[in-house]
DODRENRO-527297 format. One record per residue: y, z, x of N, C-alpha, C in turn. Coordinates in steps of 0.2 Angstrom, whole numbers, plus 5000, padded with zeros to 4 digits. Each point is the difference from the previous one (the first is absolute). Example, Ala and Ser with C-alpha at 12.3 -4.5 7.8 and 13.67 -1.06 7.14 Angstrom:
! DODRENRO-527297
497250395066500650004996500650005004500549964998500650015004500550034996
//
This chain:
! DODRENRO-527297
499450005004500650004996500650005004500549964999500750015003500549994994500550035002500550004995500749965002500550034999500749965001500049985007500249945001500049975007500650045004499950005006500550035005500449945003500650025003500449955003499649975006500249955003499749965005499950055006500550055001499950045006499750074999499650004995499750074998499750045006499749975004499750045006500249975006500649975001500349985006500450055003500149995007500450055003500750014998500349944998500750004998500150044993499550014996500150044994499350034998499850055004499450044998500050044993499550004997500050034993499750075001500150054995499750064999499449994996499450025002499449994996499850074998499950014993499750064998499350004998499650035004499250004999499950054994499749974995499950044994499350004998499850044995499350014998499850074998499550014997499750074998499850035007500050074999499750045006499449975002499950005007499349985002500049925002500549964998499949935002500149995007500350045004500149995007500749995002500550024996500749995001500250025007499850065002500150035006499749975006499449974999499649965005500349935001500149974994500249935000500749995002500450044997500749995001500250005008499850045004500249995007499749945003499449984998499749945003500449944998500350004994500449944997500750005004500250065001500750015003499949975007499550025004499949985006499949925001499749974995499949935000500649974999500550034996500649974998500650025005499850045005500550025004500550054997499850044995500550044997499850075000500550055000499850074999499750024994499650055000499650034995500350074998500050014993500250074998499450024995499850065001499550034996500350034993499849974995500350024993499950074999499450035002499950074998500450055003500349985006500550045004500750014996500149964995500650004996499950054994499450024999499950054994500350075001500450034996500250065000499450055000500050065003499550055001499750014993500450014995499850024993499549944998500149945001499549954998499450005004500050025006499450005004499650064997500350064999499750064997499649984993500449964996499849994994499349955000500149955004499449955001499450045003500150045005499550045003499650054996500450024994499750044995499649964995500049935001499749964995500449984994500650015000500549994995500449935001499949954996500349945001500850014999500349965004500850005000500249964993500650034998500249964994500749965003500349964995500549965002500650045003500150064997500550045003499950025007499450025002499850025007500149945004499849944998500049945004500749985002500550014996500749985001500350015007500050065002500350015007499649975005499349994999499649975005500249935001500049964994500249934999500749995003500450044999500750005002500050005008499650045003500050015007499749945003499549974997499749945003500549944999500350004994500549954999500650005005500250065001500550015005499849975007499450025002499749975007500049934999499749974995500049924999500749975000500550034997500649985000500350005007499950055004500250005007499749955004499449984998499749955004500149924998500550004995500149934998500349965005499749945001500249955005499750025007499750065000499650025006499349994999499850014994499250004999499750065001499450014997499650065000499550004996499550055000499450004996500050084998499950014994500050074997499550004995499650065000499550014995500350044994499849984994500250044994499549974994499750054997499549984995500449954995500650014998500449964996499649974994499650054996499549984995500349974994500650024998500349974994500649955002500149964995500549955001500750045001500150054996500750045000500150035007499450015004500150035007500249945004499749944999500249955005500749974998500250014994500749984998500450055003499950065001500450055003500149985007499449995004500049985007500449935001500049954995500349945001500850014999500150054995500750024999500450025006499650045004500350035007500049955005499449965000500049955005499749934997500549964998499849944996499649955003499950005007499649955003499350025001499850064998499350025002499549954996499450005004499449964997499550055000499549994996499450054999499449975002499650045003499349985002499650054997499649974994499650044996499350005002499850065003499350015002499650014994499549964998499650014994499250015002499650034996499350005001499650034995499450005001499550034995500150085000500050034995500150074999499450045005499449984999499550035004500150005008500249945002500149995007500650055002500550004996500650045002499850074999499650034996499850074999499650015006499649965002499650015006500450015006500549965001500550015006500450065000500250024994500350074999499650055002499450004998499550065001499950005008500049955003499950005008500650025004500650004997500650015004500150085001500350025005500050075002500850025000500250064997500650025001500649974996499849974994500549974996500050044994500750014997500150044995499849974993499849944999499949974994499250014998499850044995499350004999499849944996499349995000499749944996500150014993500150074998500050014992500749964997500549995005500649974997499949925000499449975002500049935000500049974993499750034995500049974994500750004997500450055001500750004998500449955003499849985007500449955003499849934997499449994999499849934997500350004993500050054996500350004993500749985001500450035005500749995001500149935002499649975004500149945004500249944995500649975002500249944997500149955005499549955001500049955005500649965000500249975006500649965001500049944994500649994998500049954995500349935003500049954997500249935003500750005002500450044997500750005002500250055006499550035003500150055005499749975007500550005005499849975006499550045004499449975001499550035004499349964999499550045003499349975000499550064998499449984998499550054999499449985005499850055003499449995005499550054999499449975000499450044999499850055006499850064999499950045006499350015002499549954998499450005003500049975007499550035004500049985007500350055005500149985006500350055005500750004999500350055003500850005000500349945004499649975005500349945003499949944996499550004996499949944995500550014995500150064997500550014994500749985003500250035006500749985002500149935002499549975002500149935002500149964993499650014995500149974993500750024998500250065001500750024997500549965004500050005006500549965004500049934998499449975000499949934998500349994993499950044995500249994993500850015000500350055004500750005000500349945003499749985005500349945003499949934996499550004996499949954995500549994994500350064999500550004995500549945001500149964995500449945001500750025003500249965005500650025003500649964998
//
C-alpha cells in the first residue's frame, strides 16, 4: 500500500523528510526505526523516550493510555519532528489513530509514515521474547482495536514485519524510496 505521493526530493539530501515509524506494540518500531534511519542517513529518536513518567507507569500497570494521556506525548514527538523539518529524521510513535497522525502532521506538516504491519500471533510472540519493555502483551488487543491503518490521503507506506530486522528495514527503505517523487 502507498498513499499520497511525496515531492520529487522526498529522500534527497537537499530536502530530507521526517519519517514516523508507526504500528502496534511489538511490530519492531524500536528495532526497525534505527535501521531505516541509518540507511537514509538520518538521526533516529525513540518515541518511547517522549512519554511522560505517568504514561510509562500507567502502561506498566497494564492500563491502556487514553487520548488525554497521549496528547503531551504526541506534542513532544511533533515538536521534535518540527525541529527536524528540512533536516530529516526518523522517530517511532505508535500513531494508531488518524487523529494522532493529524496532530503530528499539524506540528510537522512534511512528515511521512512508515506503518509496520503484521500478524497478531507473530507480534505477540515477539513481545513475549523481548526483555525490559514496559508494554505488556495484555495491551496488544487494545492496540489492534485502536489501530486505524493509513488512509489513501496520508503520505506513507505499509510494510509487513515478517522476516529479519534487516529484511524488514530493507523493504521499508525500498518502499519509502518508491513513493512517487
